[in-house]
C-alpha positions as a Markdown table, in Angstrom:
| # | Residue | x | y | z |
|---|---|---|---|---|
| 1 | Ile | 131.7 | 40.9 | -96.0 |
| 2 | Pro | 133.5 | 44.0 | -94.9 |
| 3 | Leu | 136.0 | 45.2 | -97.6 |
| 4 | Pro | 138.5 | 48.0 | -97.8 |
| 5 | Gly | 137.5 | 51.3 | -98.3 |
| 6 | Gly | 134.3 | 50.9 | -96.4 |
| 7 | Glu | 132.7 | 49.0 | -99.0 |
| 8 | Arg | 130.6 | 45.7 | -98.4 |
| 9 | Leu | 129.4 | 42.7 | -100.1 |
| 10 | Val | 126.2 | 41.4 | -98.6 |
| 11 | Tyr | 124.8 | 38.0 | -99.1 |
| 12 | Ser | 122.0 | 35.7 | -97.9 |
| 13 | Arg | 122.2 | 32.2 | -97.2 |
| 14 | Leu | 119.9 | 29.3 | -96.3 |
| 15 | Thr | 121.6 | 26.1 | -94.6 |
| 16 | Pro | 119.8 | 22.8 | -94.6 |
| 17 | Asp | 119.3 | 20.8 | -91.5 |
| 18 | Gly | 121.9 | 18.0 | -90.8 |
| 19 | Pro | 125.5 | 17.9 | -90.4 |
| 20 | Gly | 127.8 | 19.3 | -93.2 |
| 21 | Pro | 129.5 | 19.9 | -95.3 |
| 22 | His | 126.7 | 20.3 | -97.7 |
| 23 | Pro | 126.8 | 21.0 | -101.5 |
| 24 | Val | 126.5 | 24.6 | -102.4 |
| 25 | Ala | 124.4 | 26.5 | -104.8 |
| 26 | Leu | 125.7 | 29.9 | -105.8 |
| 27 | Ile | 122.4 | 31.9 | -107.0 |
| 28 | Phe | 122.9 | 35.3 | -108.9 |
| 29 | His | 120.3 | 37.8 | -109.5 |
| 30 | Gly | 119.8 | 39.8 | -112.8 |
| 31 | Tyr | 121.0 | 43.4 | -113.6 |
| 32 | Ser | 119.7 | 45.9 | -111.1 |
| 33 | Gly | 118.2 | 43.0 | -109.0 |
| 34 | Asp | 118.9 | 41.7 | -105.6 |
| 35 | Lys | 119.3 | 38.7 | -103.5 |
| 36 | Asp | 115.8 | 38.8 | -102.1 |
| 37 | Gly | 114.1 | 39.1 | -105.4 |
| 38 | Pro | 111.5 | 36.5 | -106.1 |
| 39 | His | 113.4 | 34.4 | -108.4 |
| 40 | Pro | 116.6 | 34.0 | -106.4 |
| 41 | Trp | 114.4 | 33.5 | -103.2 |
| 42 | Gln | 112.2 | 30.9 | -104.6 |
| 43 | Ile | 115.1 | 28.9 | -106.2 |
| 44 | Ala | 117.1 | 29.2 | -102.8 |
| 45 | Arg | 114.2 | 27.7 | -100.8 |
| 46 | Arg | 113.8 | 25.0 | -103.2 |
| 47 | Leu | 117.5 | 24.0 | -103.2 |
| 48 | Ala | 117.7 | 24.3 | -99.5 |
| 49 | Arg | 115.2 | 21.8 | -99.0 |
| 50 | Glu | 117.0 | 19.4 | -101.3 |
| 51 | Gly | 120.1 | 19.7 | -99.0 |
| 52 | Tyr | 122.0 | 22.7 | -100.7 |
| 53 | Val | 123.6 | 25.5 | -98.7 |
| 54 | Thr | 122.2 | 28.4 | -100.9 |
| 55 | Ile | 124.3 | 31.5 | -101.1 |
| 56 | Arg | 122.6 | 34.6 | -102.8 |
| 57 | Pro | 124.9 | 37.8 | -103.1 |
| 58 | Asp | 124.1 | 41.3 | -103.9 |
| 59 | Phe | 126.7 | 42.4 | -106.3 |
| 60 | Arg | 128.3 | 45.7 | -105.6 |
| 61 | Asn | 127.5 | 48.3 | -108.1 |
| 62 | Asn | 124.3 | 47.0 | -108.9 |
| 63 | Phe | 122.1 | 49.3 | -107.1 |
| 64 | Val | 120.0 | 51.7 | -108.7 |
| 65 | Pro | 119.7 | 55.0 | -106.6 |
| 66 | Glu | 116.2 | 56.0 | -105.3 |
| 67 | Gly | 114.5 | 58.2 | -107.7 |
| 68 | His | 116.1 | 56.8 | -110.8 |
| 69 | Arg | 114.1 | 53.5 | -110.8 |
| 70 | Asp | 110.5 | 52.4 | -111.1 |
| 71 | Trp | 110.8 | 48.8 | -109.7 |
| 72 | Ser | 112.1 | 47.4 | -106.2 |
| 73 | Asn | 115.6 | 47.1 | -105.7 |
| 74 | Arg | 116.8 | 46.1 | -102.2 |
| 75 | Asn | 120.6 | 45.5 | -103.0 |
| 76 | Glu | 122.5 | 46.0 | -99.7 |
| 77 | Ser | 125.9 | 45.9 | -101.1 |
| 78 | Ser | 127.9 | 49.1 | -101.7 |
| 79 | Gly | 128.4 | 51.0 | -105.2 |
| 80 | Ser | 126.4 | 52.4 | -107.8 |
| 81 | Leu | 125.0 | 51.4 | -111.1 |
| 82 | Glu | 127.4 | 53.5 | -113.0 |
| 83 | Arg | 130.3 | 51.4 | -111.8 |
| 84 | Phe | 128.5 | 48.1 | -112.9 |
| 85 | Ser | 130.5 | 45.5 | -114.9 |
| 86 | Leu | 130.7 | 41.6 | -115.3 |
| 87 | Asn | 134.6 | 41.8 | -114.2 |
| 88 | Gly | 133.3 | 43.5 | -111.1 |
| 89 | Ile | 130.9 | 40.6 | -110.4 |
| 90 | Leu | 133.4 | 38.1 | -111.1 |
| 91 | Glu | 135.7 | 40.0 | -108.5 |
| 92 | Asp | 132.6 | 39.9 | -105.9 |
| 93 | Ile | 132.3 | 36.1 | -106.7 |
| 94 | Ala | 135.9 | 35.5 | -106.0 |
| 95 | Leu | 135.8 | 37.7 | -102.5 |
| 96 | Leu | 132.8 | 35.5 | -101.8 |
| 97 | Leu | 134.6 | 32.2 | -102.3 |
| 98 | Glu | 137.5 | 33.3 | -100.3 |
| 99 | His | 135.1 | 34.1 | -97.5 |
| 100 | Leu | 133.6 | 30.8 | -97.6 |
| 101 | Lys | 136.8 | 28.7 | -98.2 |
| 102 | Asn | 137.0 | 27.7 | -94.4 |
| 103 | Asp | 133.1 | 27.4 | -93.8 |
| 104 | Pro | 132.7 | 23.8 | -92.5 |
| 105 | Thr | 129.1 | 23.7 | -93.6 |
| 106 | Val | 130.1 | 24.5 | -97.3 |
| 107 | Asp | 131.5 | 21.9 | -99.7 |
| 108 | Leu | 133.4 | 23.8 | -102.4 |
| 109 | Asp | 133.9 | 20.4 | -104.3 |
| 110 | Arg | 130.2 | 20.3 | -105.0 |
| 111 | Val | 129.2 | 23.7 | -106.4 |
| 112 | Ser | 126.1 | 24.5 | -108.6 |
| 113 | Leu | 125.7 | 27.6 | -110.4 |
| 114 | Val | 122.4 | 29.2 | -111.0 |
| 115 | Gly | 121.7 | 32.7 | -112.5 |
| 116 | His | 118.5 | 34.6 | -113.6 |
| 117 | Ser | 118.7 | 37.2 | -116.2 |
| 118 | Phe | 122.3 | 38.9 | -116.3 |
| 119 | Gly | 123.0 | 36.3 | -113.6 |
| 120 | Gly | 122.6 | 33.6 | -116.3 |
| 121 | Ile | 125.4 | 35.4 | -118.1 |
| 122 | Thr | 127.6 | 35.5 | -115.0 |
| 123 | Val | 127.4 | 31.8 | -114.6 |
| 124 | Arg | 128.2 | 31.1 | -118.1 |
| 125 | His | 131.4 | 33.2 | -117.7 |
| 126 | Leu | 132.1 | 32.0 | -114.2 |
| 127 | Ala | 132.0 | 28.3 | -115.6 |
| 128 | Ala | 134.1 | 29.1 | -118.4 |
| 129 | Leu | 136.7 | 30.7 | -116.2 |
| 130 | Ala | 136.9 | 27.8 | -113.6 |
| 131 | Phe | 137.2 | 25.3 | -116.6 |
| 132 | Arg | 140.2 | 27.3 | -117.8 |
| 133 | Asp | 141.8 | 27.1 | -114.2 |
| 134 | Asp | 141.3 | 30.8 | -113.4 |
| 135 | Pro | 143.1 | 30.9 | -110.1 |
| 136 | Arg | 140.4 | 33.2 | -108.7 |
| 137 | Phe | 138.1 | 30.2 | -109.0 |
| 138 | Ala | 140.7 | 27.3 | -108.4 |
| 139 | Arg | 139.0 | 26.2 | -105.2 |
| 140 | Ile | 135.7 | 25.3 | -106.5 |
| 141 | Arg | 134.4 | 22.2 | -108.6 |
| 142 | Ile | 131.2 | 23.1 | -110.6 |
| 143 | Arg | 129.0 | 20.1 | -110.6 |
| 144 | Ala | 126.0 | 22.1 | -112.6 |
| 145 | Val | 125.1 | 25.3 | -114.4 |
| 146 | Ala | 121.7 | 26.6 | -114.8 |
| 147 | Asp | 121.5 | 29.7 | -116.9 |
| 148 | Leu | 117.9 | 31.2 | -116.6 |
| 149 | Ser | 118.7 | 34.4 | -118.8 |
| 150 | Gly | 115.8 | 34.3 | -120.9 |
| 151 | Met | 114.9 | 37.9 | -121.8 |
| 152 | Ile | 111.1 | 37.3 | -122.7 |
| 153 | Gly | 108.2 | 36.7 | -120.4 |
| 154 | Pro | 107.0 | 33.2 | -119.8 |
| 155 | Arg | 103.8 | 33.9 | -121.9 |
| 156 | Gln | 105.6 | 35.9 | -124.7 |
| 157 | Thr | 106.6 | 34.2 | -127.9 |
| 158 | Phe | 108.7 | 35.3 | -131.0 |
């Protein structure tokens, strides 16, 4: 999605076979993650097989510059990590929903939110704002929220 000032918000989607509109799953990555990381990608593939249009944005300002990271980050949206914020992510989601509002394959009355790590925190905030009738999110009807924000590995205990 091209934005003013030369910025861009990039997302990937999978669309199931058959006529739409389809329910939509918005799948959010974690802090310094990207839309094509293993968790968002695996979730998207499964939900697309179940009949959902899956939308995985790369949030702006969530890119760790080369040389300042020790893991893979393929975020394609503009910005830098120094400007990262939850409010910025919510702005990106509002822009994405505006972009999708006239898409005939997407049913914004059947929205599921899935978030991994910081994306889990994001889905909780988004659901609360939509429930409180925030005008940025008035066009969606949330049917499910999955917060996968656990901060320990699957084999760790405490």
